C-alpha positions as CSV (number, residue, x, y, z in Angstrom):
1,X,304.4,219.8,-8.8
2,X,300.8,220.9,-8.0
3,X,300.4,224.7,-8.2
4,X,299.9,226.5,-5.0
5,X,296.4,227.7,-5.8
6,X,295.3,224.1,-6.5
7,X,296.6,223.1,-3.0
8,X,294.5,225.9,-1.6
9,X,291.4,224.7,-3.5
10,X,291.8,221.1,-2.3
11,X,292.3,222.3,1.2
12,X,289.1,224.4,1.0
13,X,287.1,221.4,-0.2
14,X,288.4,219.2,2.5
15,X,287.7,221.7,5.2
16,X,284.2,222.4,4.0
17,X,283.3,218.8,3.3
18,X,285.0,216.8,6.1
19,X,285.0,219.3,8.9
20,X,288.7,219.8,9.6
21,X,289.3,222.4,12.3
22,X,292.1,224.9,12.0
23,X,294.3,222.9,14.4
24,X,294.1,219.9,12.1
25,X,291.5,217.9,14.1
26,X,289.1,215.9,12.0
27,X,285.3,216.4,12.7
28,X,283.2,214.1,10.6
29,X,280.1,215.1,12.4
30,X,280.2,218.5,10.7
31,X,279.9,216.9,7.2
32,X,276.5,217.6,5.6
33,X,274.5,214.8,3.9
34,X,275.2,214.8,0.2
35,X,272.8,216.6,-2.2
36,X,270.7,214.6,-4.7
37,X,268.7,216.4,-7.4
38,X,266.5,213.3,-8.1
39,X,265.7,212.6,-4.5
40,X,262.2,211.5,-5.4
41,X,263.7,208.4,-7.2
42,X,266.6,207.8,-4.8
43,X,264.5,207.9,-1.6
44,X,266.6,205.3,0.3
45,X,269.6,207.6,0.2
46,X,267.8,210.1,2.5
47,X,265.3,208.1,4.5
48,X,265.5,204.5,5.8
49,X,261.6,204.5,6.1
50,X,261.5,204.5,2.3
51,X,262.6,200.8,2.5
52,X,260.0,198.6,0.7
53,X,257.8,201.4,-0.4
54,X,258.1,200.4,-4.1
55,X,256.3,197.1,-3.1
56,X,258.8,195.1,-5.0
57,X,262.6,194.3,-5.2
58,X,263.8,197.7,-6.3
59,X,267.4,198.6,-7.3
60,X,269.0,202.0,-8.1
61,X,272.4,203.1,-9.2
62,X,273.3,206.8,-9.3
63,X,276.3,208.8,-10.5
64,X,276.8,212.4,-9.7
65,X,279.5,214.8,-10.9
66,X,279.4,218.0,-8.8
67,X,280.8,221.2,-10.2
68,X,282.1,219.9,-13.5
69,X,285.4,221.4,-14.4
70,X,286.4,222.3,-10.8
71,X,289.3,220.1,-9.8
72,X,288.8,218.2,-6.6
73,X,285.0,218.7,-6.6
74,X,282.8,215.8,-5.3
75,X,282.1,212.8,-7.5
76,X,279.5,210.4,-6.0
77,X,278.2,206.9,-6.8
78,X,275.4,205.1,-4.9
79,X,273.8,201.7,-5.1
80,X,270.6,200.8,-3.2
81,X,268.4,197.7,-3.1
82,X,265.3,197.2,-1.0
83,X,262.2,195.0,-0.9
84,X,259.2,194.1,1.5
85,X,258.7,190.7,3.0
86,X,255.8,188.6,2.0
87,X,253.8,189.9,5.0
88,X,254.2,193.4,3.5
89,X,254.7,194.8,7.1
90,X,258.5,194.4,7.2
91,X,261.0,195.5,4.6
92,X,264.8,195.4,4.4
93,X,267.4,197.1,2.2
94,X,271.0,198.0,1.7
95,X,272.6,201.4,0.7
96,X,276.2,201.7,-0.5
97,X,277.7,205.1,-1.1
98,X,281.1,206.3,-2.4
99,X,282.2,210.0,-2.7
100,X,285.6,211.3,-3.7
101,X,286.4,214.9,-2.7
102,X,289.8,216.1,-3.7
103,X,292.2,213.5,-2.1
104,X,289.7,212.2,0.4
105,X,287.3,209.2,-0.1
106,X,284.1,208.3,1.8
107,X,282.5,204.8,1.7
108,X,279.1,204.3,3.4
109,X,277.6,200.8,3.9
110,X,274.2,200.7,5.6
111,X,271.5,198.2,6.2
112,X,268.0,199.4,6.4
113,X,264.8,198.1,8.0
114,X,261.3,199.4,7.9
115,X,258.1,198.4,9.7
116,X,255.0,199.4,7.6
117,X,251.3,199.4,8.4
118,X,248.1,200.8,7.0
119,X,247.3,204.3,8.2
120,X,244.2,206.0,6.9
121,X,244.1,205.6,3.1
122,X,247.9,205.1,2.8
123,X,250.8,203.4,4.5
124,X,253.0,204.7,7.3
125,X,256.5,203.4,7.5
126,X,259.0,203.6,10.4
127,X,262.6,203.0,9.4
128,X,266.0,202.4,11.0
129,X,269.4,202.2,9.4
130,X,272.7,201.1,10.8
131,X,276.2,200.8,9.3
132,X,279.4,202.7,9.0
133,X,281.4,205.3,7.1
134,X,284.9,204.4,6.0
135,X,287.1,207.5,5.5
136,X,290.4,207.6,3.6
137,X,292.3,210.8,3.4
138,X,295.2,210.6,1.0
139,X,296.7,213.9,2.0
140,X,300.2,212.9,1.2
141,X,299.2,212.9,-2.5
142,X,299.1,216.7,-2.4
143,X,302.6,217.6,-3.7
144,X,304.3,219.8,-1.2
145,X,307.9,220.3,0.0
146,X,309.3,217.7,2.4
147,X,309.3,220.3,5.2
148,X,305.6,220.9,4.8
149,X,304.9,217.1,4.8
150,X,306.8,216.7,8.1
151,X,305.2,219.7,9.9
152,X,301.6,219.9,8.6
153,X,299.4,217.1,10.0
154,X,296.9,217.7,7.2
155,X,299.4,216.3,4.7
156,X,299.6,212.9,6.4
157,X,297.3,210.1,5.3
158,X,294.3,209.3,7.5
159,X,292.1,206.2,7.5
160,X,289.2,205.7,9.9
161,X,286.0,203.7,10.5
162,X,282.9,205.5,11.9
163,X,279.8,203.4,12.9
164,X,276.5,205.2,12.8
165,X,272.7,204.8,12.7
166,X,269.7,206.9,11.6
167,X,265.9,206.8,11.7
168,X,263.0,208.1,9.6
169,X,259.3,208.1,9.0
170,X,257.5,208.0,5.7
171,X,253.8,208.2,4.8
172,X,252.5,207.7,1.3
173,X,249.3,207.0,-0.7
174,X,248.3,207.4,-4.3
175,X,248.1,211.2,-4.1
176,X,250.9,212.4,-1.9
177,X,253.9,211.5,0.3
178,X,255.7,213.0,3.3
179,X,258.8,211.9,5.0
180,X,261.2,213.1,7.8
181,X,264.5,211.5,8.8
182,X,267.8,212.0,10.6
183,X,270.3,210.0,8.5
184,X,273.1,210.0,11.1
185,X,273.0,210.4,14.9
186,X,276.6,210.1,15.8
187,X,279.4,212.6,15.4
188,X,283.1,211.9,15.5
189,X,286.3,213.9,16.0
190,X,289.9,212.8,15.5
191,X,292.2,214.6,17.8
192,X,295.9,213.7,18.3
193,X,295.2,210.3,16.6
194,X,292.4,209.5,19.0
195,X,288.8,209.0,18.0
196,X,286.0,210.7,20.1
197,X,282.3,210.0,19.6
198,X,279.5,212.3,20.6
199,X,275.7,212.0,20.4
200,X,274.0,215.4,20.2
201,X,271.5,217.2,18.0
202,X,273.7,220.1,17.0
203,X,275.2,218.2,14.1
204,X,272.0,216.4,13.0
205,X,270.7,216.8,9.5
206,X,266.9,216.9,9.7
207,X,265.7,216.0,6.2
208,X,262.0,216.6,5.3
209,X,260.5,215.6,2.0
210,X,257.1,215.9,0.4
211,X,255.2,215.7,-2.8
212,X,251.7,215.8,-4.2
213,X,250.2,214.5,-7.5
214,X,247.8,216.8,-9.4
215,X,245.9,214.9,-12.0
216,X,244.6,216.8,-15.1
217,X,243.8,213.7,-17.1
218,X,244.9,210.1,-17.5
219,X,247.9,211.2,-19.6
220,X,248.8,214.4,-17.9
221,X,249.8,215.0,-14.3
222,X,252.0,217.5,-12.4
223,X,253.9,216.5,-9.3
224,X,255.3,219.4,-7.1
225,X,257.8,218.3,-4.5
226,X,260.4,219.6,-2.0
227,X,263.4,218.6,0.0
228,X,264.4,220.5,3.1
229,X,267.6,220.0,5.0
230,X,267.8,221.8,8.4
231,X,270.2,222.0,11.3
232,X,269.6,223.4,14.7
233,X,272.1,226.3,14.1
234,X,269.4,227.6,11.7
235,X,271.4,226.6,8.6
236,X,269.2,225.1,6.0
237,X,268.9,224.2,2.3
238,X,265.7,223.7,0.3
239,X,264.9,222.2,-3.1
240,X,261.5,223.1,-4.4
241,X,260.1,222.3,-7.9
242,X,257.7,220.2,-10.0
243,X,257.6,217.5,-12.7
244,X,255.3,217.4,-15.7
245,X,254.3,213.7,-16.3
246,X,253.1,212.8,-19.8
247,X,251.5,209.4,-20.7
248,X,252.8,208.0,-17.4
249,X,256.2,207.6,-19.1
250,X,257.9,210.9,-19.7
251,X,258.9,213.1,-16.8
252,X,260.2,216.6,-17.3
253,X,260.7,219.3,-14.7
254,X,262.9,221.5,-12.6
255,X,263.6,222.9,-9.2
256,X,265.3,225.7,-7.4
257,X,267.9,225.0,-4.7
258,X,268.6,227.6,-2.1
259,X,272.3,227.6,-2.9
260,X,271.8,229.6,-6.1
261,X,271.2,226.6,-8.4
262,X,268.5,225.7,-10.9
263,X,268.0,222.0,-11.6
264,X,266.6,220.7,-14.9
265,X,265.5,217.1,-14.9
266,X,264.2,214.5,-17.4
267,X,263.2,210.9,-16.8
268,X,261.8,208.1,-18.9
269,X,259.8,205.2,-17.6
270,X,260.8,202.6,-20.3
271,X,258.5,199.9,-18.9
272,X,257.1,198.7,-15.5
273,X,260.7,197.6,-14.6
274,X,263.1,200.2,-16.0
275,X,263.3,203.9,-15.3
276,X,266.2,206.2,-16.3
277,X,266.8,209.9,-15.4
278,X,269.2,212.7,-15.8
279,X,269.5,216.0,-14.0
280,X,271.7,219.0,-14.7
281,X,272.3,221.6,-12.0
282,X,273.0,225.1,-13.3
283,X,274.8,227.4,-11.0
284,X,273.5,231.0,-10.9
285,X,275.5,232.4,-8.0
286,X,278.9,234.0,-7.6
287,X,280.6,230.6,-7.6
288,X,279.0,229.6,-11.0
289,X,281.8,231.1,-13.1
290,X,284.2,228.5,-11.5
291,X,282.5,225.4,-12.9
292,X,280.2,224.1,-15.6
293,X,277.3,222.9,-13.5
294,X,276.6,219.4,-12.0
295,X,275.4,216.3,-13.7
296,X,273.4,213.4,-12.1
297,X,272.4,210.2,-13.8
298,X,270.1,207.5,-12.3
299,X,268.8,204.1,-13.3
300,X,266.2,202.1,-11.5
301,X,265.2,198.4,-12.1
302,X,262.3,196.8,-10.3
303,X,261.9,193.1,-10.2
304,X,258.5,191.4,-10.2
305,X,256.8,194.8,-10.4
306,X,253.0,194.4,-10.1
307,X,251.0,197.4,-11.2
308,X,247.6,198.1,-12.6
309,X,247.5,200.2,-15.7
310,X,245.0,202.6,-14.1
311,X,247.2,203.1,-11.0
312,X,250.9,203.4,-11.8
313,X,253.4,204.4,-9.0
314,X,254.5,208.0,-8.8
315,X,256.3,207.9,-5.5
């Protein structure tokens, strides 16, 4: 039998993460886009216009354990692959996402396309993504009395399919990058076993990213960057920080997230193809005493990567 306080914790996570209203209606449109500490490396997760920007067949796997030690907290895995065509103007990619929160699971499968062209001394990319979110809520797994199971709609299993699409723009050159995207345009609500779709900006996540490379020498650079997530109700979250780059191989840095978290990151460019990174989010707010921080691990492998020694890729 699950203790009563654990049921309340799971319920809180479900409400905050999936958008259940107090009458039991399910509103997937209120679910925020997931947080990634290494967003610079995992660009396809937040902006379809990032597709093809590595100028090779690039592949990334990511694992994130949010709020370690807090039962029912989000655990996320992602897989992304993307590459430009031979004409270098068109690029395609795929992004696969799984997140478990308590007794609910989300599966995202999206195809990405970007049209890229020379703009000034860099490239401007316009991206589109289309796919769907598969939701599975195993609410009957929460141990409760038979009477509760029969009367509380939140304790019945739910399974649904939510098509969606998003757009983005991304500009980059050897010195800096800037991107903006709306990852999902459609919002959904389940009410009395019926699915309702809406298209409106009130639930959009506007994601804005940027970074700049400061070169001190051939073997020492600093790259400040930021990620801003904003909604029209004036709710927002921002990550801002910097990485120290040594010998074009060792990356070490940190950032501050406006949810009372400090992020510490380390990455290693093994060779032109392989890059590995780890990030640890240290909570410093009132909620920090309830968990042991968050851990994120990422691995990138680039096929047929062409690079000149004097001009490695930083974005």
